[in-house]
C-alpha positions as a Markdown table, in Angstrom:
| # | Residue | x | y | z |
|---|---|---|---|---|
| 1 | Met | -22.6 | -2.7 | -7.7 |
| 2 | Arg | -20.6 | -0.1 | -5.9 |
| 3 | Gly | -17.6 | -2.3 | -5.1 |
| 4 | Gly | -16.8 | -5.6 | -3.6 |
| 5 | Ala | -14.1 | -7.7 | -1.9 |
| 6 | Leu | -12.2 | -10.4 | -3.8 |
| 7 | Gly | -9.0 | -12.3 | -3.3 |
| 8 | Leu | -6.1 | -11.7 | -5.7 |
| 9 | Asp | -3.6 | -14.2 | -6.9 |
| 10 | Ala | -0.2 | -13.2 | -5.4 |
| 11 | Gly | 1.7 | -16.3 | -6.5 |
| 12 | Leu | 1.7 | -15.2 | -10.2 |
| 13 | Asp | 2.8 | -18.7 | -11.4 |
| 14 | Val | 6.2 | -18.4 | -9.6 |
| 15 | Gln | 7.2 | -21.1 | -7.1 |
| 16 | Gly | 7.7 | -20.2 | -3.5 |
| 17 | Leu | 5.8 | -18.0 | -1.0 |
| 18 | Pro | 5.0 | -14.5 | -2.1 |
| 19 | Gln | 7.1 | -11.8 | -0.5 |
| 20 | Ser | 6.7 | -8.0 | 0.0 |
| 21 | Gly | 9.4 | -6.7 | -2.3 |
| 22 | Thr | 8.1 | -8.4 | -5.4 |
| 23 | Gly | 4.5 | -8.4 | -4.2 |
| 24 | Gln | 4.3 | -4.7 | -3.7 |
| 25 | Thr | 6.1 | -4.0 | -6.9 |
| 26 | Ala | 3.5 | -6.1 | -8.7 |
| 27 | Leu | 0.7 | -4.2 | -7.0 |
| 28 | Leu | 2.3 | -0.8 | -8.0 |
| 29 | Thr | 3.4 | -1.6 | -11.6 |
| 30 | Gly | 0.9 | -4.2 | -13.0 |
| 31 | Leu | 3.9 | -6.2 | -14.0 |
| 32 | Asn | 4.7 | -9.8 | -12.8 |
| 33 | Ala | 7.7 | -8.7 | -10.7 |
| 34 | Pro | 8.6 | -12.1 | -9.3 |
| 35 | Ala | 8.6 | -13.6 | -12.8 |
| 36 | Arg | 10.8 | -10.7 | -14.0 |
| 37 | Val | 13.4 | -11.3 | -11.3 |
| 38 | Gly | 13.0 | -15.1 | -11.2 |
| 39 | Ala | 11.7 | -15.4 | -7.6 |
| 40 | His | 9.6 | -13.9 | -4.8 |
| 41 | Leu | 11.9 | -11.5 | -3.0 |
| 42 | Gly | 11.5 | -9.3 | 0.0 |
| 43 | Pro | 11.1 | -7.3 | 2.0 |
| 44 | Phe | 12.9 | -4.4 | 0.3 |
| 45 | Pro | 13.1 | -3.9 | -3.5 |
| 46 | Thr | 16.3 | -4.8 | -5.2 |
| 47 | Ala | 17.9 | -2.7 | -7.9 |
| 48 | Ala | 16.0 | -4.5 | -10.6 |
| 49 | Leu | 12.7 | -3.9 | -8.7 |
| 50 | Arg | 13.6 | -0.3 | -8.2 |
| 51 | Asp | 14.0 | 0.1 | -11.9 |
| 52 | Leu | 10.5 | -1.3 | -12.5 |
| 53 | Leu | 9.1 | 1.1 | -9.8 |
| 54 | Ala | 10.8 | 4.1 | -11.4 |
| 55 | Thr | 9.5 | 3.4 | -14.9 |
| 56 | His | 6.1 | 1.7 | -14.3 |
| 57 | Gly | 5.3 | 2.5 | -10.7 |
| 58 | Leu | 1.8 | 4.0 | -10.1 |
| 59 | Pro | 3.2 | 7.2 | -8.5 |
| 60 | Ser | 5.6 | 7.9 | -11.4 |
| 61 | Val | 3.0 | 7.2 | -14.0 |
| 62 | Ala | 0.3 | 9.3 | -12.3 |
| 63 | Arg | 2.7 | 12.2 | -11.7 |
| 64 | Thr | 3.9 | 12.1 | -15.3 |
| 65 | Ala | 0.2 | 12.4 | -16.3 |
| 66 | Gly | 0.0 | 15.6 | -14.3 |
| 67 | Leu | -1.9 | 14.2 | -11.3 |
| 68 | Arg | -1.4 | 15.2 | -7.7 |
| 69 | Val | 0.0 | 12.3 | -5.7 |
| 70 | Ala | 0.4 | 12.0 | -1.9 |
| 71 | Phe | 1.9 | 9.3 | 0.4 |
| 72 | Ala | 0.1 | 9.6 | 3.8 |
| 73 | Asn | 2.6 | 7.6 | 5.9 |
| 74 | Ala | 4.8 | 9.6 | 8.3 |
| 75 | Tyr | 8.5 | 8.6 | 8.9 |
| 76 | Pro | 10.6 | 9.5 | 11.9 |
| 77 | Asp | 13.0 | 12.3 | 11.0 |
| 78 | Ala | 16.0 | 10.0 | 11.6 |
| 79 | Val | 14.7 | 7.7 | 8.9 |
| 80 | Leu | 14.2 | 10.6 | 6.5 |
| 81 | Ala | 17.7 | 11.8 | 7.2 |
| 82 | Arg | 19.2 | 8.4 | 6.3 |
| 83 | Val | 17.0 | 8.2 | 3.1 |
| 84 | Ala | 18.3 | 11.7 | 2.1 |
| 85 | Leu | 21.9 | 10.4 | 2.4 |
| 86 | Gly | 21.1 | 7.3 | 0.3 |
| 87 | Arg | 21.4 | 4.9 | 3.3 |
| 88 | Gly | 17.8 | 4.5 | 4.4 |
| 89 | Arg | 15.8 | 1.4 | 3.5 |
| 90 | Leu | 12.3 | 1.8 | 2.2 |
| 91 | Asp | 9.8 | -0.8 | 1.2 |
| 92 | Ala | 8.6 | -0.9 | -2.4 |
| 93 | Ile | 5.7 | 1.5 | -1.6 |
| 94 | Gly | 7.9 | 4.1 | 0.0 |
| 95 | Arg | 10.6 | 3.7 | -2.6 |
| 96 | Ala | 8.1 | 4.1 | -5.4 |
| 97 | Met | 7.0 | 7.4 | -3.9 |
| 98 | Ala | 10.5 | 8.6 | -3.4 |
| 99 | Leu | 11.5 | 7.6 | -7.0 |
| 100 | Ala | 8.5 | 9.6 | -8.3 |
| 101 | Gly | 9.4 | 12.7 | -6.3 |
| 102 | Val | 6.5 | 12.4 | -4.0 |
| 103 | Arg | 7.3 | 14.0 | -0.6 |
| 104 | Leu | 7.9 | 11.6 | 2.3 |
| 105 | Arg | 6.2 | 13.0 | 5.4 |
| 106 | Gly | 7.8 | 13.3 | 8.8 |
| 107 | Gln | 7.2 | 14.0 | 12.4 |
| 108 | Asp | 5.9 | 17.5 | 12.1 |
| 109 | Asp | 3.3 | 16.3 | 9.4 |
| 110 | Leu | 2.1 | 13.7 | 11.9 |
| 111 | Arg | 1.8 | 16.2 | 14.7 |
| 112 | Arg | -0.3 | 18.6 | 12.7 |
| 113 | Gly | -2.6 | 15.9 | 11.3 |
| 114 | Ala | -1.1 | 15.9 | 7.7 |
| 115 | Ala | 0.1 | 12.3 | 7.9 |
| 116 | Leu | -0.7 | 9.0 | 9.6 |
| 117 | Ser | 1.3 | 6.5 | 11.6 |
| 118 | Ala | 1.5 | 3.2 | 9.9 |
| 119 | Ser | 0.2 | 1.7 | 13.1 |
| 120 | Leu | -2.8 | 4.1 | 12.8 |
| 121 | Thr | -3.0 | 5.7 | 16.3 |
| 122 | Gly | 0.5 | 7.0 | 17.0 |
| 123 | His | 1.0 | 4.8 | 20.1 |
| 124 | Gly | 3.9 | 3.1 | 18.5 |
| 125 | Trp | 5.8 | 6.3 | 18.0 |
| 126 | Arg | 5.4 | 7.2 | 21.7 |
| 127 | Glu | 6.0 | 3.7 | 23.2 |
| 128 | His | 8.7 | 2.3 | 20.9 |
| 129 | Leu | 10.4 | 5.4 | 19.5 |
| 130 | Gly | 10.0 | 7.9 | 22.3 |
| 131 | Ile | 8.6 | 10.5 | 19.9 |
| 132 | Asp | 5.9 | 12.8 | 21.2 |
| 133 | Val | 3.0 | 12.8 | 18.7 |
| 134 | Pro | -0.8 | 13.1 | 19.1 |
| 135 | Ile | -2.8 | 9.9 | 19.8 |
| 136 | Trp | -5.9 | 9.4 | 17.7 |
| 137 | Ser | -8.4 | 6.6 | 17.7 |
| 138 | Glu | -8.4 | 4.3 | 14.7 |
| 139 | Ala | -11.7 | 5.9 | 13.4 |
| 140 | Glu | -10.1 | 9.4 | 13.7 |
| 141 | Ala | -7.1 | 8.2 | 11.7 |
| 142 | Gly | -9.5 | 7.0 | 9.0 |
| 143 | Ala | -11.2 | 10.4 | 8.8 |
| 144 | Arg | -7.8 | 12.1 | 8.7 |
| 145 | Leu | -6.8 | 10.0 | 5.7 |
| 146 | Val | -9.9 | 10.9 | 3.9 |
| 147 | Ala | -9.3 | 14.6 | 4.6 |
| 148 | Leu | -5.8 | 14.3 | 3.2 |
| 149 | Ala | -6.9 | 12.3 | 0.2 |
| 150 | Ala | -9.5 | 15.0 | -0.7 |
| 151 | Gln | -6.6 | 17.3 | -1.6 |
| 152 | Tyr | -5.0 | 15.0 | -4.1 |
| 153 | Asp | -5.9 | 12.8 | -7.1 |
| 154 | Leu | -4.2 | 9.7 | -5.8 |
| 155 | Thr | -3.3 | 9.1 | -2.1 |
| 156 | Ala | -1.6 | 6.0 | -0.8 |
| 157 | Phe | -1.3 | 4.7 | 2.8 |
| 158 | Ala | 0.7 | 1.6 | 3.8 |
| 159 | His | -0.4 | -0.4 | 6.8 |
| 160 | Tyr | 1.9 | -3.2 | 8.1 |
| 161 | Ala | 0.4 | -4.3 | 11.4 |
| 162 | Thr | -1.6 | -7.2 | 9.8 |
| 163 | Asp | 1.7 | -8.7 | 8.4 |
| 164 | Ala | 3.4 | -8.3 | 11.7 |
| 165 | Ala | 0.5 | -10.0 | 13.5 |
| 166 | Gly | 0.5 | -12.8 | 11.1 |
| 167 | His | 4.2 | -13.4 | 11.7 |
| 168 | Arg | 3.7 | -13.4 | 15.5 |
| 169 | Ala | 1.1 | -16.1 | 14.9 |
| 170 | Thr | -1.1 | -15.6 | 17.9 |
| 171 | Arg | -4.9 | -15.7 | 17.6 |
| 172 | Ala | -5.4 | -12.9 | 20.2 |
| 173 | Gly | -2.9 | -10.6 | 18.4 |
| 174 | Ala | -4.5 | -11.3 | 15.0 |
| 175 | Val | -8.0 | -10.7 | 16.2 |
| 176 | Gln | -7.0 | -7.4 | 17.9 |
| 177 | Thr | -5.1 | -6.2 | 14.8 |
| 178 | Leu | -8.0 | -6.9 | 12.5 |
| 179 | Ala | -10.5 | -5.2 | 15.0 |
| 180 | Arg | -8.3 | -2.1 | 15.0 |
| 181 | Tyr | -8.1 | -2.1 | 11.2 |
| 182 | Asp | -11.9 | -2.6 | 11.0 |
| 183 | Ala | -12.3 | 0.5 | 13.2 |
| 184 | Phe | -10.0 | 2.4 | 10.9 |
| 185 | Leu | -11.9 | 1.4 | 7.8 |
| 186 | Ala | -15.2 | 2.4 | 9.5 |
| 187 | Gly | -13.7 | 5.9 | 10.0 |
| 188 | Val | -12.7 | 6.0 | 6.4 |
| 189 | Leu | -16.1 | 5.0 | 5.1 |
| 190 | Ala | -17.9 | 7.4 | 7.5 |
| 191 | Ala | -16.0 | 10.4 | 6.2 |
| 192 | Leu | -15.9 | 9.3 | 2.5 |
| 193 | Pro | -17.4 | 11.9 | 0.1 |
| 194 | Asp | -19.3 | 10.9 | -3.0 |
| 195 | Gly | -17.0 | 10.2 | -5.9 |
| 196 | Met | -13.9 | 9.0 | -4.0 |
| 197 | Ile | -12.8 | 5.5 | -4.6 |
| 198 | Val | -11.1 | 3.4 | -1.9 |
| 199 | Val | -8.9 | 0.5 | -3.0 |
| 200 | Leu | -7.6 | -2.0 | -0.4 |
| 201 | Ala | -4.9 | -4.4 | -1.7 |
| 202 | Ser | -2.6 | -6.8 | 0.1 |
| 203 | Asp | 0.7 | -8.0 | -1.4 |
| 204 | His | 0.4 | -11.6 | 0.0 |
| 205 | Gly | -1.5 | -13.7 | 2.4 |
| 206 | Asn | -0.5 | -14.0 | 6.0 |
| 207 | Ile | -2.8 | -13.1 | 8.9 |
| 208 | Glu | -5.6 | -15.5 | 7.7 |
| 209 | Asp | -3.4 | -18.5 | 8.7 |
| 210 | Ile | -1.6 | -18.1 | 12.0 |
| 211 | Ser | -0.7 | -21.7 | 12.3 |
| 212 | His | 2.9 | -21.2 | 11.2 |
| 213 | Gly | 3.8 | -17.5 | 11.2 |
| 214 | Arg | 4.8 | -17.4 | 7.5 |
| 215 | His | 3.3 | -15.9 | 4.3 |
| 216 | Thr | 0.9 | -18.0 | 2.4 |
| 217 | Arg | -0.1 | -18.7 | -1.2 |
| 218 | Asn | -3.7 | -17.9 | -0.4 |
| 219 | Pro | -5.4 | -15.2 | -2.4 |
| 220 | Ala | -4.4 | -11.8 | -1.1 |
| 221 | Leu | -7.2 | -9.7 | 0.4 |
| 222 | Ala | -8.4 | -6.9 | -1.9 |
| 223 | Ala | -11.5 | -4.6 | -2.0 |
| 224 | Trp | -12.8 | -1.8 | -4.3 |
| 225 | His | -15.3 | 0.6 | -2.9 |
| 226 | Gly | -17.1 | 3.6 | -4.5 |
| 227 | Ala | -17.4 | 2.2 | -8.0 |
| 228 | Ala | -18.0 | -1.1 | -9.7 |
| 229 | Val | -15.2 | -3.6 | -9.4 |
| 230 | Pro | -13.1 | -3.5 | -12.5 |
| 231 | Asp | -13.6 | -6.2 | -15.1 |
| 232 | Arg | -10.0 | -7.3 | -14.7 |
| 233 | Trp | -9.5 | -7.9 | -11.0 |
| 234 | Ala | -8.0 | -11.4 | -10.3 |
| 235 | Ala | -4.3 | -10.9 | -9.6 |
| 236 | Thr | -2.1 | -8.4 | -7.8 |
| 237 | Thr | -1.0 | -7.3 | -11.3 |
| 238 | Asp | -4.5 | -6.0 | -11.9 |
| 239 | Val | -4.4 | -3.3 | -9.2 |
| 240 | Ala | -2.3 | -0.6 | -10.7 |
| 241 | Pro | -3.9 | -0.8 | -14.2 |
| 242 | Ala | -7.4 | -0.6 | -12.6 |
| 243 | Ile | -6.4 | 2.5 | -10.6 |
| 244 | Leu | -4.9 | 4.2 | -13.6 |
| 245 | Ala | -8.0 | 3.5 | -15.6 |
| 246 | Ala | -10.2 | 5.0 | -12.9 |
| 247 | Leu | -7.9 | 8.1 | -13.0 |
| 248 | Gly | -8.2 | 8.2 | -16.8 |
| 249 | Val | -4.5 | 7.5 | -17.3 |
| 250 | Ala | -3.1 | 4.9 | -19.7 |
| 251 | Ala | -0.7 | 2.3 | -18.2 |
| 252 | Pro | 2.8 | 2.3 | -19.7 |
| 253 | Gly | 2.9 | 0.1 | -22.8 |
| 254 | Ala | -0.8 | -0.1 | -23.0 |
| 255 | Val | -2.3 | -1.5 | -26.2 |
| 256 | Asp | -6.0 | -0.9 | -26.9 |
| 257 | Gly | -6.5 | 0.2 | -23.2 |
| 258 | Arg | -4.8 | -3.0 | -21.9 |
| 259 | Pro | -1.4 | -2.7 | -20.2 |
| 260 | Ala | 1.5 | -4.9 | -21.4 |
| 261 | Met | 1.7 | -7.5 | -18.7 |
| 262 | Gly | 4.3 | -10.1 | -17.6 |
C-alpha cells in the first residue's frame, strides 16, 4: 500500500485538551512533550519545550545528519526583524527551524515563488497586512511547494487555517477551509514526482467538531503518501521517528532502531 490516512493519539495519556505548543513539539521530536512538562501547553513553546526542540527536533537531527532542510512558510519582514532581535514569537515549528539554523523565509521569497503563505494563496497578506504579494490558486501553491521540496531532503510547511476555522466554529467556514485545503493537496499530488513522500500531521483535533470552538481529544488527522504507512503510526510521537527512518537517520537515543520515547 502506497500510504494511508489514520488518526493519531494527541492526548498522550495527559489530562486536558491537547494544545499546539506541546502538540507540535511531540510531532517534531517523537517525545511525549506534555508528559515531560506536566500539561498540554500552547500555543508557543516554553523554555523547556524549546530545549527539547533544540536537541531532539526533526530539523536539528536532520541537519546534524547532513541533510538539506527547508521551511516553506514566509513571514512578513517585520516579524523576522523581531525574531532577529529575540523578541518575536514563533510556534514550535518555526522555533524548531530557527533553533536548527534553517533560514526563515520572508516577503521577497514569497514574491519570487520560493516560499508559501500559511493561508496558501497570499490573499491574507494583501487584505490583512497590506503587503503586495502575488496571488496564486490553492492548486498553484501546492505545485510550488513540491517544486521547493524537490531541492531539499526535508521540507516542512505549516498550515493554520483549519485550526482558526475550528475556533470560529461555523459550518460554512469549516467547509470552505477544508475545500481550499483539498484543492491545495490536489495541487501537491498532481505535481508530486516518484520517490517523494508526503506526510500530513495535525497536532490536535479541532475542525472536526465545530460545536464548541475548542480543541478536542479526538485523534489528530494524519496521512502518509508515497510509501507504505510506517509500522509504528498511532500517536503524534510516532511522526518524527517515522520521517527520520524514511530519511535513513537514527532518532536521538535510538536503541535497535527504536527511539527512546516518553
